[in-house]
N, C-alpha and C positions, 0 to 999 in steps of 0.2 A: 537415450533412456528408452528405450520401448516398453520395457516393464517395470514396473514400481515395487513390486515383490519383493519383501526383504530387506529395500531398501532404507536407509535411516534419513528421516527429514527432519530439520531444525525450522519451525517456524513462529517468527517474531508476531508479537501482535496477535497471540493465537486464542485468546479469550474473547473477543470483541471484533464486531464489524463483520468484515472479509475472513476475516481469522477463522471462526467459527466452523461455517460450511467448508472453508477448504480443508482443515484438519479433517472434517469428517469423511471429505473423499478420499484424501490422502489414507487413512485408515483403512476404507473399504478397498482402496486398491493394494492394500497388503503393507504397506510402510510402517516402519517403527518411527513414533513423533515425538520429537523433543517439543514441548509447550513452553513457550519463553511468553511470560507476561508480569506486566508490574502489577495487576491487581490479583494479590493473594487468593482470594474467597474464588473469584469467580473461575481461574486457572485450575484451583484444588476442584473443583466443581465439575470443570470440563472434563479434566482426567477422571475423576471417579466414575461420570457416565462413560467413557471411552471403555474403560477396563470394565463396565460389567457386560460390558458384548464382548470381551476377549481380545482386545486391541490392546498392544504395548504400546506404552508410551510413559515417558516423563517429565516431571514437574521442575521448574526453574523458574523463580519466580525474580525478577530482574527488569527495572529501567532500562531501556536501552540507550537512554541518555549517560548512563554510569560508564565510563570507558574501562575502569579497574575489573567492574563487574564481568563487562563484556570478556577481556583477557580469560578472566578467571573461569569463564562459561565453556571455553573451548575444552579442555583439560578434561572439564567435569561430565560433558558429554562424549567426551572421546572414551573415557572411564567405562559411564555405562551402556555406552552402545557400540566404542570400538571404532567411530568415525563417524562421518558425515557424508551422505551422497546428494543431498537437495538440501539448499538453503532458500528458504523464502522469506522476505523482508516486508510484510506487514504491516508494521507498526506505523502508526500516523495519526497525526491529529490537525485540527483547524480553527481557525479563528474566523469569526464569519464578522463582517461589517466594514465601512469605510477604515481606509487606512490611515486617514486623519485620526482615528481614535484608537488606533493601536499603542501598547505601550512597548518600552524596552523590553520589559519582559516577555510580552508575548513575541516578539520578533525573534529573542534567545527561544522559548520554547518550542515555538514549531520548528524552525530551522536547524534546530538541535536533535527534534525528534522525527522529522520526517527525511533531513537528508543527510547533516552530519553523524548521526548513530546510524543510518543505512551505509552510508561508506566504511566507516567504523566496522561493523560487523562483516562487511565482506573482506575488508582488508585482516581480521584475525581471522576468517574462517578458512581462507586462502590456502594456508598448507595445508590442513586437511583434506579440503576438498582435493588438492592436487593426487592425494594418497587415493582416493578414489577411481574406479574406473567408469568413465562417462559420467561425469560429477555435473550437476546442473545449478544453476543460480536464477531466482523469480524476483525480479525489481517492480514493487507497486508504484505507479506513476500514475497519471491521470489524464482522461482528456482534456484538461486546463493545462497540462503539460504542451498541449498544442497554441494555445492562447491566452492571452491577458485577461482575466475573468475579474470585471467589478467586483468588489465586498469579498473578494478572495485572493488578494493581493499576494499575499504571502505563501498562502496553498499554491498559488500557480508559478511562484518564485520555486517553491520548493521543488515542484513537479517536474518545469523546465530541468532541473539541476540532475533529477532521478532520471529524466530521459538521457539527457546527455553523457552522463554517468554511465546508464546500461550500454549505450551504443559502444563507448569506449572500451569497457569492460567487455564486452563480446569478442571484440577484435583483440585484446590482450589477452584474453582466456583461450580462444580456439587453438591455437597449438598446444597449449597445455590437455587439451580433451575435456574441458568445461564449457558447458553451453551456457547461454546467457539469455532470459527471456524477460523482456522489457512489458509490463502488462498497462496499457489504457482504459481504465474502465470510464464508462460516463456514469453518471447519476444510479447509486444503488440503495435498494431500498433496506437501509441498515438505519441505526441511530448517531451515525458518524456524526452530523452536523448538530443534533441533538445535545452529544455529549461533548462538543467543543464550545471554545468560548466565544460567548455572544455580546460583539460590540453593536450590534444592532439586533434587538431584542423583539422587534416587530416584525423584521425582516426573518431572522428564524422561525418563529410563530407560525409564518405565510411557508416558508420554505420547508419544513419539514414533514407536514402532512402532502404535500404535495409530492415531494421525493418518496413517500411510502405508499402512494395510490400508483406512481407512475415509473419508479424506479426501476432498474433491473432488480432482477431477483437476486441474491446473493449465492443463492445454490447452483444458479447457471451460470456464473459467472467463476465459481469455482472448478465446476465441470472443464469452461473454456480453457482455464488456467491448466490444470491436468493435463489437455489434449496437446496443448502448447509446449509442455514439458517434454511430450513423448516425441514430437515432432522438431524439435529444438529451432524453435521460433523465434526470430529475433524481436521482434514485436507485436503484440494484437490488440487492437481495438473491440470494445466489447460493449456493445449496447447501442440499440437505433443511435442515441444522441452523440455517441463517440464517433459511431461510421460516418454519421451526418458531416461533425467537424471534422473529419477525415477528410471529405470529400470536397467539402467547401476551400477546406485550406489547399486543397490542390489546383481546385477549378479556380477559384475566385476567391482568394483570401482577403481580398476589401471588402466583400459583404458581409463576411462573419463580424468584423470589427463595426459596421455601420449599424449594422443590427443590433448589437451589444452598446454601443454607445447611447441606439435611441432610446432601448428599454430603460437602459440606467437614469437617463436625463427623464423618462417618462414617469417612472416610479419614484423619482429623487429631486425635490424641490431645487433647484438653483444647480443642480448637476452634483449635488452630493448629500449624502443622507443627514446631514447637518442643516439642510437648508441654507446653507450659505454659497457665492459665487465663487469658483475657483480663483 
């Protein structure tokens, strides 16, 4: 997919976080974009802004955890746009805090949103993608998909899953002429953590401004993703922190785990945020 001019892109989680700048770059590249998000007000405002610049977009209000809604989304997009050339799965959530504080609903909510719905989205769109010439799929994983992150255990688990699924899907889809790129960003300067569930409010209050100051600019990440699509990259790590993690995992994987263990013990009395011994 050397050029995105005239291509139809479907973007889940389009109205929040990484989705917003990514849609902007895709429309600037000449894509017609199907905006998929559960926040109706936000996605309609996003569509209105894009249409004011002459871009062709459609609005699809949907929680990606809704299997029946995903099934209905495919013929809806086919009827409006005639097909799908690019599928971007960027919907995601997080629960920040020690695993001991997570609820059963936290587990279902995060894994359903970040992993199960992503797999289901790929499944329902695959027949439509096969009819495109040179189709492509983008899956948003994370640098936390390379290692286990304390206080982000569920998020890490989901992103490990996305990474493994992305690699397998790429191999299976290659003979079909469909490219698959898995994206592993570092910390991105969005409200992602602030909008998640906080099982450690003090930790979130400290983390959010830190990410805002030092995190990767989402516009840069969006540009890197579009470049990876055009080059049919298997996987990309974006951000200084993500590239550092990749390097350490390759050279000395033990070092990263020791650093994380030290930091966790240093800032969490007794080794847990509850101040209790394991």
